[in-house]
N, CA, C and O atoms as CSV, one atom per row, in Angstrom:
chain,resi,resn,atom,element,x,y,z
A,1,MET,N,N,138.789,32.660,30.621
A,1,MET,CA,C,139.199,33.207,31.905
A,1,MET,C,C,139.549,34.708,31.657
A,1,MET,O,O,140.365,35.016,30.789
A,2,CYS,N,N,138.937,35.607,32.409
A,2,CYS,CA,C,139.266,36.957,32.256
A,2,CYS,C,C,140.044,37.491,33.418
A,2,CYS,O,O,139.659,37.192,34.548
A,3,ALA,N,N,141.167,38.301,33.250
A,3,ALA,CA,C,141.960,38.792,34.308
A,3,ALA,C,C,141.091,39.960,35.039
A,3,ALA,O,O,140.204,40.567,34.438
A,4,ASP,N,N,141.408,40.191,36.285
A,4,ASP,CA,C,140.826,41.364,36.922
A,4,ASP,C,C,141.555,42.698,36.495
A,4,ASP,O,O,142.739,42.960,36.702
A,5,THR,N,N,140.720,43.406,35.926
A,5,THR,CA,C,141.072,44.665,35.234
A,5,THR,C,C,140.841,45.878,36.167
A,5,THR,O,O,141.143,47.003,35.768
A,6,THR,N,N,140.311,45.682,37.405
A,6,THR,CA,C,140.052,46.939,38.117
A,6,THR,C,C,141.208,47.262,38.938
A,6,THR,O,O,141.522,46.609,39.933
A,7,TRP,N,N,141.899,48.379,38.466
A,7,TRP,CA,C,142.978,49.011,39.141
A,7,TRP,C,C,142.724,50.244,39.842
A,7,TRP,O,O,142.059,51.104,39.264
A,8,GLU,N,N,143.172,50.458,41.040
A,8,GLU,CA,C,143.031,51.735,41.672
A,8,GLU,C,C,144.327,52.168,42.091
A,8,GLU,O,O,145.088,51.413,42.697
A,9,PRO,N,N,144.609,53.333,41.802
A,9,PRO,CA,C,145.875,53.921,42.380
A,9,PRO,C,C,145.974,53.905,43.825
A,9,PRO,O,O,144.987,54.034,44.550
A,10,ALA,N,N,147.205,53.743,44.266
A,10,ALA,CA,C,147.604,53.733,45.688
A,10,ALA,C,C,147.454,55.176,46.169
A,10,ALA,O,O,147.743,56.073,45.376
A,11,ASP,N,N,147.011,55.490,47.451
A,11,ASP,CA,C,146.904,56.724,48.058
A,11,ASP,C,C,148.339,57.267,48.162
A,11,ASP,O,O,149.267,56.533,48.503
A,12,PRO,N,N,148.504,58.557,47.866
A,12,PRO,CA,C,149.809,59.109,47.949
A,12,PRO,C,C,150.281,59.263,49.478
A,12,PRO,O,O,149.430,59.509,50.333
A,13,LYS,N,N,151.545,59.130,49.802
A,13,LYS,CA,C,151.987,59.423,51.215
A,13,LYS,C,C,152.003,60.952,51.584
A,13,LYS,O,O,152.486,61.859,50.906
A,14,PRO,N,N,151.421,61.040,52.712
A,14,PRO,CA,C,151.294,62.544,53.112
A,14,PRO,C,C,152.591,63.164,53.044
A,14,PRO,O,O,153.614,62.506,53.234
A,15,LEU,N,N,152.609,64.621,52.736
A,15,LEU,CA,C,153.813,65.417,52.660
A,15,LEU,C,C,154.219,65.820,53.993
A,15,LEU,O,O,153.378,66.189,54.813
A,16,ASN,N,N,155.518,65.771,54.270
A,16,ASN,CA,C,156.043,66.345,55.555
A,16,ASN,C,C,156.022,67.974,55.549
A,16,ASN,O,O,156.787,68.636,54.847
A,17,GLN,N,N,155.118,68.491,56.357
A,17,GLN,CA,C,154.919,69.907,56.234
A,17,GLN,C,C,156.146,70.700,56.516
A,17,GLN,O,O,156.395,71.714,55.864
A,18,ARG,N,N,156.944,70.256,57.495
A,18,ARG,CA,C,158.234,71.085,57.589
A,18,ARG,C,C,159.087,71.192,56.434
A,18,ARG,O,O,159.697,72.219,56.135
A,19,ALA,N,N,159.121,69.909,55.672
A,19,ALA,CA,C,159.900,69.907,54.412
A,19,ALA,C,C,159.389,70.857,53.380
A,19,ALA,O,O,160.165,71.525,52.697
A,20,VAL,N,N,157.959,70.930,53.247
A,20,VAL,CA,C,157.336,71.777,52.405
A,20,VAL,C,C,157.678,73.291,52.670
A,20,VAL,O,O,157.975,74.093,51.785
A,21,LEU,N,N,157.592,73.564,54.006
A,21,LEU,CA,C,157.869,74.983,54.394
A,21,LEU,C,C,159.295,75.297,54.033
A,21,LEU,O,O,159.581,76.362,53.486
A,22,GLY,N,N,160.273,74.302,54.358
A,22,GLY,CA,C,161.568,74.561,54.141
A,22,GLY,C,C,161.897,74.737,52.623
A,22,GLY,O,O,162.808,75.474,52.247
A,23,LEU,N,N,161.145,74.055,51.817
A,23,LEU,CA,C,161.348,74.097,50.400
A,23,LEU,C,C,160.942,75.467,49.900
A,23,LEU,O,O,161.617,76.160,49.138
A,24,VAL,N,N,159.627,75.815,50.474
A,24,VAL,CA,C,159.098,77.242,49.974
A,24,VAL,C,C,160.096,78.385,50.466
A,24,VAL,O,O,160.424,79.327,49.744
A,25,GLY,N,N,160.523,78.206,51.722
A,25,GLY,CA,C,161.457,79.232,52.231
A,25,GLY,C,C,162.762,79.300,51.488
A,25,GLY,O,O,163.279,80.394,51.259
A,26,SER,N,N,163.322,78.156,51.096
A,26,SER,CA,C,164.587,78.128,50.390
A,26,SER,C,C,164.420,78.712,49.048
A,26,SER,O,O,165.277,79.495,48.640
A,27,VAL,N,N,163.371,78.401,48.302
A,27,VAL,CA,C,163.137,78.920,46.910
A,27,VAL,C,C,162.996,80.532,47.063
A,27,VAL,O,O,163.474,81.277,46.207
A,28,MET,N,N,162.390,80.967,48.073
A,28,MET,CA,C,162.132,82.380,48.314
A,28,MET,C,C,163.504,83.163,48.494
A,28,MET,O,O,163.780,84.253,47.992
A,29,LEU,N,N,164.341,82.345,49.352
A,29,LEU,CA,C,165.620,82.920,49.667
A,29,LEU,C,C,166.419,82.922,48.375
A,29,LEU,O,O,167.191,83.856,48.157
A,30,GLY,N,N,166.285,81.983,47.556
A,30,GLY,CA,C,167.136,81.942,46.392
A,30,GLY,C,C,166.675,82.983,45.412
A,30,GLY,O,O,167.500,83.645,44.782
A,31,VAL,N,N,165.270,83.161,45.252
A,31,VAL,CA,C,164.818,84.221,44.343
A,31,VAL,C,C,165.224,85.647,44.891
A,31,VAL,O,O,165.500,86.529,44.078
A,32,ALA,N,N,165.264,85.878,46.162
A,32,ALA,CA,C,165.547,87.133,46.705
A,32,ALA,C,C,167.059,87.437,46.533
A,32,ALA,O,O,167.538,88.549,46.314
A,33,GLY,N,N,167.731,86.270,46.668
A,33,GLY,CA,C,169.289,86.503,46.281
A,33,GLY,C,C,169.598,86.898,45.024
A,33,GLY,O,O,170.701,87.419,44.859
A,34,PHE,N,N,168.729,86.740,43.921
A,34,PHE,CA,C,168.970,87.206,42.648
A,34,PHE,C,C,169.029,88.711,42.597
A,34,PHE,O,O,169.727,89.326,41.791
A,35,PHE,N,N,168.259,89.262,43.502
A,35,PHE,CA,C,167.990,90.668,43.438
A,35,PHE,C,C,168.716,91.529,44.553
A,35,PHE,O,O,168.587,92.748,44.657
A,36,ALA,N,N,169.412,90.820,45.284
A,36,ALA,CA,C,170.065,91.325,46.599
A,36,ALA,C,C,171.382,91.966,46.209
A,36,ALA,O,O,171.892,92.767,46.992
A,37,LEU,N,N,171.958,91.683,45.084
A,37,LEU,CA,C,173.343,92.307,44.881
A,37,LEU,C,C,173.348,93.833,45.009
A,37,LEU,O,O,174.149,94.396,45.756
A,38,ASP,N,N,172.504,94.457,44.320
A,38,ASP,CA,C,172.543,95.997,44.489
A,38,ASP,C,C,172.359,96.504,45.856
A,38,ASP,O,O,173.041,97.408,46.338
A,39,LEU,N,N,171.351,95.847,46.500
A,39,LEU,CA,C,171.019,96.282,47.850
A,39,LEU,C,C,172.211,96.038,48.861
A,39,LEU,O,O,172.504,96.861,49.728
A,40,ILE,N,N,172.880,94.825,48.675
A,40,ILE,CA,C,173.982,94.462,49.451
A,40,ILE,C,C,175.232,95.537,49.239
A,40,ILE,O,O,175.874,96.030,50.167
A,41,ARG,N,N,175.430,95.781,47.919
A,41,ARG,CA,C,176.469,96.685,47.731
A,41,ARG,C,C,176.131,98.154,48.213
A,41,ARG,O,O,177.030,98.875,48.646
A,42,THR,N,N,174.846,98.577,48.134
A,42,THR,CA,C,174.560,100.015,48.590
A,42,THR,C,C,174.548,100.003,50.084
A,42,THR,O,O,174.981,101.021,50.624
A,43,VAL,N,N,174.148,99.073,50.811
A,43,VAL,CA,C,173.946,99.086,52.259
A,43,VAL,C,C,175.307,98.921,52.979
A,43,VAL,O,O,175.572,99.585,53.981
A,44,SER,N,N,176.186,97.995,52.430
A,44,SER,CA,C,177.280,97.618,53.155
A,44,SER,C,C,178.576,98.398,52.451
A,44,SER,O,O,179.657,98.454,53.038
A,45,GLY,N,N,178.393,98.917,51.306
A,45,GLY,CA,C,179.520,99.656,50.687
A,45,GLY,C,C,180.627,98.735,50.046
A,45,GLY,O,O,181.734,99.180,49.744
A,46,LEU,N,N,180.229,97.333,49.847
A,46,LEU,CA,C,181.177,96.501,49.310
A,46,LEU,C,C,181.264,96.660,47.838
A,46,LEU,O,O,180.352,97.190,47.204
A,47,GLY,N,N,182.383,96.195,47.266
A,47,GLY,CA,C,182.652,96.167,45.930
A,47,GLY,C,C,181.737,95.172,45.291
A,47,GLY,O,O,180.857,94.585,45.920
A,48,PHE,N,N,182.000,94.989,43.893
A,48,PHE,CA,C,181.033,94.087,43.121
A,48,PHE,C,C,181.433,92.590,43.541
A,48,PHE,O,O,180.621,91.745,43.919
A,49,LEU,N,N,182.732,92.412,43.420
A,49,LEU,CA,C,183.105,90.886,43.741
A,49,LEU,C,C,182.776,90.502,45.277
A,49,LEU,O,O,182.340,89.391,45.580
A,50,SER,N,N,182.998,91.407,46.108
A,50,SER,CA,C,182.696,91.078,47.512
A,50,SER,C,C,181.128,90.912,47.628
A,50,SER,O,O,180.705,89.910,48.205
A,51,GLY,N,N,180.330,91.746,47.162
A,51,GLY,CA,C,178.903,91.737,47.095
A,51,GLY,C,C,178.319,90.258,46.316
A,51,GLY,O,O,177.452,89.493,46.739
A,52,PHE,N,N,179.037,90.177,45.174
A,52,PHE,CA,C,178.779,88.828,44.495
A,52,PHE,C,C,179.024,87.639,45.393
A,52,PHE,O,O,178.197,86.728,45.431
A,53,GLY,N,N,180.177,87.607,46.151
A,53,GLY,CA,C,180.528,86.490,46.960
A,53,GLY,C,C,179.429,86.341,48.040
A,53,GLY,O,O,179.066,85.200,48.327
A,54,VAL,N,N,178.867,87.415,48.664
A,54,VAL,CA,C,177.791,87.281,49.658
A,54,VAL,C,C,176.593,86.669,48.935
A,54,VAL,O,O,175.964,85.747,49.454
A,55,VAL,N,N,176.283,87.156,47.779
A,55,VAL,CA,C,175.002,86.635,47.069
A,55,VAL,C,C,175.214,85.142,46.622
A,55,VAL,O,O,174.280,84.365,46.423
A,56,LEU,N,N,176.531,84.829,46.486
A,56,LEU,CA,C,176.864,83.237,46.065
A,56,LEU,C,C,176.605,82.385,47.387
A,56,LEU,O,O,176.059,81.287,47.280
A,57,VAL,N,N,176.982,82.865,48.609
A,57,VAL,CA,C,176.837,82.224,49.826
A,57,VAL,C,C,175.310,82.138,49.927
A,57,VAL,O,O,174.875,81.047,50.294
A,58,ILE,N,N,174.507,83.019,49.687
A,58,ILE,CA,C,172.986,83.060,49.942
A,58,ILE,C,C,172.438,81.959,49.073
A,58,ILE,O,O,171.668,81.122,49.543
A,59,GLU,N,N,172.846,81.942,47.726
A,59,GLU,CA,C,172.385,80.994,46.794
A,59,GLU,C,C,172.823,79.541,47.199
A,59,GLU,O,O,172.101,78.583,46.922
A,60,LEU,N,N,173.922,79.406,47.807
A,60,LEU,CA,C,174.520,78.006,48.105
A,60,LEU,C,C,173.563,77.599,49.331
A,60,LEU,O,O,173.135,76.446,49.375
A,61,VAL,N,N,173.257,78.437,50.227
A,61,VAL,CA,C,172.320,78.075,51.279
A,61,VAL,C,C,171.014,77.777,50.865
A,61,VAL,O,O,170.341,76.931,51.453
A,62,ALA,N,N,170.619,78.388,49.930
A,62,ALA,CA,C,169.249,78.088,49.408
A,62,ALA,C,C,169.153,76.855,48.622
A,62,ALA,O,O,168.114,76.200,48.705
A,63,ILE,N,N,170.199,76.423,47.800
A,63,ILE,CA,C,170.228,75.164,47.055
A,63,ILE,C,C,170.384,74.011,48.110
A,63,ILE,O,O,169.803,72.943,47.916
A,64,VAL,N,N,171.143,74.206,49.198
A,64,VAL,CA,C,171.208,73.108,50.237
A,64,VAL,C,C,169.783,72.990,50.790
A,64,VAL,O,O,169.199,71.906,50.776
A,65,GLY,N,N,169.269,74.014,51.237
A,65,GLY,CA,C,167.776,73.936,51.638
A,65,GLY,C,C,166.870,73.247,50.773
A,65,GLY,O,O,166.057,72.470,51.272
A,66,VAL,N,N,166.909,73.441,49.489
A,66,VAL,CA,C,165.957,73.017,48.469
A,66,VAL,C,C,166.371,71.411,48.485
A,66,VAL,O,O,165.480,70.567,48.573
A,67,VAL,N,N,167.606,71.073,48.406
A,67,VAL,CA,C,167.980,69.644,48.301
A,67,VAL,C,C,167.503,68.836,49.530
A,67,VAL,O,O,166.929,67.757,49.383
A,68,LEU,N,N,167.763,69.405,50.813
A,68,LEU,CA,C,167.407,68.791,51.986
A,68,LEU,C,C,165.947,68.639,52.130
A,68,LEU,O,O,165.470,67.620,52.629
A,69,SER,N,N,165.179,69.681,51.683
A,69,SER,CA,C,163.805,69.711,51.880
A,69,SER,C,C,163.075,68.597,50.925
A,69,SER,O,O,162.123,67.889,51.252
A,70,THR,N,N,163.700,68.613,49.763
A,70,THR,CA,C,163.332,67.604,48.785
A,70,THR,C,C,163.483,66.023,49.258
A,70,THR,O,O,162.649,65.164,48.971
A,71,PHE,N,N,164.569,65.801,49.957
A,71,PHE,CA,C,164.840,64.566,50.491
A,71,PHE,C,C,163.929,64.086,51.492
A,71,PHE,O,O,163.705,62.882,51.620
A,72,HIS,N,N,163.364,65.014,52.246
A,72,HIS,CA,C,162.524,64.791,53.437
A,72,HIS,C,C,160.923,65.027,53.168
A,72,HIS,O,O,160.106,65.092,54.087
A,73,LEU,N,N,160.618,65.135,51.895
A,73,LEU,CA,C,159.318,65.388,51.564
A,73,LEU,C,C,158.330,64.194,52.063
A,73,LEU,O,O,157.238,64.441,52.575
A,74,HIS,N,N,158.775,63.004,51.882
A,74,HIS,CA,C,157.962,61.875,52.306
A,74,HIS,C,C,158.578,61.157,53.389
A,74,HIS,O,O,158.613,59.931,53.285
A,75,ASP,N,N,159.072,61.702,54.412
A,75,ASP,CA,C,159.478,60.928,55.611
A,75,ASP,C,C,158.304,60.333,56.413
A,75,ASP,O,O,157.243,60.915,56.640
A,76,ASP,N,N,158.629,59.142,56.795
A,76,ASP,CA,C,157.481,58.531,57.585
A,76,ASP,C,C,157.524,58.658,59.142
A,76,ASP,O,O,156.618,58.180,59.826
């Protein structure tokens, strides 16, 4: 007796396009935040620590967007 060895992978669930756009946007925001410190300090006249605090908030918003988008990639 021979077992059935024909195995086919299941079709992947479609991705939630809003979550993908949110993920891409959050990653772009995070990358832009890395380079924004000098621009923020120049435009607003803030000191280093104040400008760094603004960049920190930008990075926190970006990571929250990445986490939420990742959780919603395969919503039904």
